[in-house]
C-alpha positions in Angstrom: 99.7 68.9 119.7 98.2 66.3 117.4 94.7 66.1 115.9 93.5 63.0 114.1 90.2 62.5 112.2 86.9 64.1 113.2 83.8 64.7 111.3 83.0 67.3 108.7 79.3 68.2 108.4 79.4 67.7 104.6 82.2 65.1 104.0 81.5 62.9 107.0 84.4 61.2 109.0 88.0 62.3 108.1 91.2 60.4 108.2 93.9 63.1 108.1 96.3 64.0 110.9 97.6 67.4 111.8 100.1 68.8 114.3 101.2 72.1 115.8 103.9 72.9 118.3 102.8 74.5 121.6 105.2 77.3 120.8 103.2 77.7 117.5 100.0 78.3 119.5 101.7 81.3 121.3 103.1 82.6 117.9 99.6 82.5 116.4 98.2 84.4 119.4 100.9 87.1 119.0 100.8 87.2 115.2 97.7 85.6 113.7 98.7 86.4 110.1 102.4 85.2 110.2 102.6 82.8 113.1 103.6 79.2 112.6 100.5 77.2 111.7 99.3 73.6 111.4 101.2 71.1 109.3 100.0 67.7 108.0 101.5 64.5 109.4 102.6 62.0 106.7 101.7 58.8 108.5 102.7 55.2 107.6 101.8 51.7 108.9 98.3 50.5 109.5 96.4 53.8 109.5 93.0 53.9 111.2 91.4 55.6 108.3 88.3 57.9 108.5 87.1 58.0 112.0 85.3 60.4 114.4 84.0 60.4 118.0 87.1 58.5 119.2 89.3 59.1 122.3 93.0 59.0 122.9 95.5 58.4 125.8 99.2 59.2 125.8 101.9 56.8 127.0 105.2 58.5 126.6 105.8 59.0 122.9 102.9 56.8 121.8 99.2 57.4 121.7 96.4 54.9 122.1 93.3 55.6 120.0 90.1 53.8 121.2 86.5 53.7 120.0 84.8 56.0 117.5 82.8 55.5 114.4 83.7 55.4 110.7 80.9 56.1 108.1 78.1 54.2 109.9 79.4 51.7 112.5 81.4 51.7 115.7 85.1 51.2 115.1 86.2 47.8 116.4 90.0 48.1 116.3 92.3 49.9 118.7 95.4 51.7 117.4 98.7 52.9 118.6 100.5 55.9 117.1 104.3 56.4 117.5 105.0 60.1 117.4 108.7 59.5 116.8 108.3 57.6 113.6 104.7 58.7 112.6 103.7 55.1 112.4 100.3 53.6 113.2 99.8 50.0 114.2 96.9 47.9 115.5 97.3 47.1 119.2 96.6 43.6 120.6 93.8 43.3 123.2 93.0 40.7 125.8 90.9 40.2 128.9 87.4 41.8 129.2 87.6 43.6 125.9 84.9 46.4 125.7 82.3 46.4 123.0 83.0 48.9 120.2 81.6 52.3 121.2 81.9 56.0 120.6 81.4 59.2 122.6 82.8 57.5 125.7 85.3 59.1 128.1 88.9 58.0 128.6 91.1 59.0 131.5 94.8 58.4 132.0 95.5 56.7 135.4 99.3 56.5 135.2 102.0 55.8 132.7 100.7 52.3 131.9 97.0 52.3 132.4 93.7 54.1 131.4 90.1 54.0 132.3 87.1 54.3 130.0 83.4 54.9 131.0 80.1 54.9 129.2 79.6 55.7 125.6 77.3 54.8 122.8 77.3 51.1 122.0 75.2 49.2 119.5 72.5 51.9 119.4 72.3 52.5 123.2 74.2 54.4 125.8 75.9 52.4 128.5 77.4 52.9 132.0 80.1 50.2 131.9 83.6 50.9 133.2 86.9 49.3 132.2 90.5 49.7 133.1 93.2 48.8 130.5 96.9 48.2 131.3 99.4 48.6 128.5 102.3 46.1 128.4 104.4 46.5 125.2 102.0 46.4 122.3 99.1 44.8 124.2 96.2 46.2 126.2 94.9 44.0 129.0 91.3 45.0 129.8 89.4 44.4 133.1 85.7 45.4 133.7 85.3 47.2 137.0 82.6 48.6 139.2 79.9 46.0 138.4 79.2 45.4 142.0 79.0 49.0 143.2 75.7 49.6 145.1 75.2 52.9 143.2 76.3 53.9 139.8 75.9 56.7 137.3 73.0 56.3 134.8 73.9 55.4 131.2 75.4 58.3 129.3 77.6 59.4 126.4 79.3 62.7 125.5 80.4 63.2 129.2 83.8 63.9 130.6 86.1 62.2 133.1 89.5 62.8 134.8 91.5 60.8 137.2 92.8 62.6 140.3 94.8 60.5 142.7 93.2 57.1 142.9 89.7 58.4 142.0 88.0 59.0 138.7 85.5 61.9 138.4 82.7 61.7 135.8 80.6 64.8 134.9 77.6 65.4 132.8 76.8 63.9 129.4 73.5 62.8 127.8 71.3 59.8 128.8 69.3 57.5 126.6 66.3 59.9 126.8 68.5 62.6 125.4 68.4 64.5 128.7 71.5 66.6 129.4 73.1 65.9 132.8 75.0 67.9 135.3 75.7 65.3 138.0 79.2 64.6 139.3 80.3 61.1 140.3 83.4 59.7 141.9 84.8 56.2 141.2 87.3 54.8 143.7 89.9 52.8 141.7 90.8 50.7 144.8 87.3 49.8 146.1 85.6 49.9 142.7 82.7 51.9 144.3 80.8 54.7 142.6 79.4 57.6 144.7 77.6 60.7 143.6 79.1 63.9 144.9 76.9 66.4 146.7 78.3 69.9 145.9 79.0 72.3 148.7 76.2 74.8 149.4 78.5 77.6 148.3 79.3 75.9 145.0 78.5 77.3 141.6 75.7 75.1 140.1 76.9 74.1 136.6 74.3 73.8 133.8 73.6 70.4 132.4 75.6 69.7 129.2 77.1 67.2 126.9 80.1 67.4 124.5 82.3 69.4 126.8 85.9 68.8 127.7 87.6 68.3 131.1 91.3 68.4 132.1 93.4 68.5 135.2 95.7 71.5 136.0 97.4 72.3 139.3 95.3 69.7 141.1 91.9 71.0 140.0 89.5 69.9 137.2 88.7 72.4 134.5 85.6 72.0 132.3 85.0 74.0 129.2 82.0 74.4 126.8 79.5 71.8 125.9 76.0 71.8 124.5 73.0 72.7 126.6 70.4 72.5 123.9 70.6 72.0 120.1 70.6 75.8 119.7 72.7 76.6 122.8 76.4 75.9 123.0 78.1 76.9 126.2 81.3 79.0 126.4 81.8 78.9 130.2 85.0 77.7 131.9 84.4 75.9 135.2 87.0 74.9 137.8 86.3 72.2 140.3 88.1 72.0 143.6 88.4 68.4 144.9 89.1 69.6 148.5 86.0 71.8 148.9 83.8 69.8 146.5 82.7 73.0 144.8 82.6 74.5 141.3 83.5 78.1 140.3 82.7 79.7 137.0 85.8 81.7 136.0 84.8 82.7 132.4 81.9 82.7 130.0 78.3 82.1 130.8 76.6 83.1 134.0 75.1 79.7 134.4 71.6 78.4 135.0 69.0 81.2 135.5 68.8 82.0 139.2 72.1 80.2 140.0 
């Protein structure tokens, strides 16, 4: 597991990189005092530098890092990290290259392509959607979904995952700083967005931003997020694509009355 950059409340954006083996995570759980811990990665090449609010996608032994901000501005370059040699390099881009942005979502489609949605660009949140295909050291971008009859509102700090040939976008924060709890589906083949109406028996998730989402055993797991400035969520949700329903399996009890 690798972690690069981030933002310290006092120091601002950071440029260091750390790693830990998955086995090390289990060792720390069993023995917090003596378990194998984090170690710094001595990187070489063209290093991104101090950056936060960026996103990453994994292609075999390499990682693509897109978006984010440095001290003040959106980060314009896209980088590739080779985990075998610990080497960074700028990756070439062509096609409908997205504007620099941060707090977007990035989802892996397959072993050669990814999808990004939304984010904070040039002072405003957006709802644009792009697919990038990696060929060697080049990303070929294509904007998609522009002609969809319906579309999610602008947002950032949301989550997305790709399951089958569809991308699922949940929550986030709009340009009025409203937290969101809507769930959208984007068909990669038809390029159509549609909002999902949850099953009547579904758990009703609280609106949130800054949460995480991952696929596991064919279901989507969502953890945490911010409901209000003073309220951070600890609940773990699982979404079943077949039944179109959420279940809260740990943490908060959800919205009052739910």
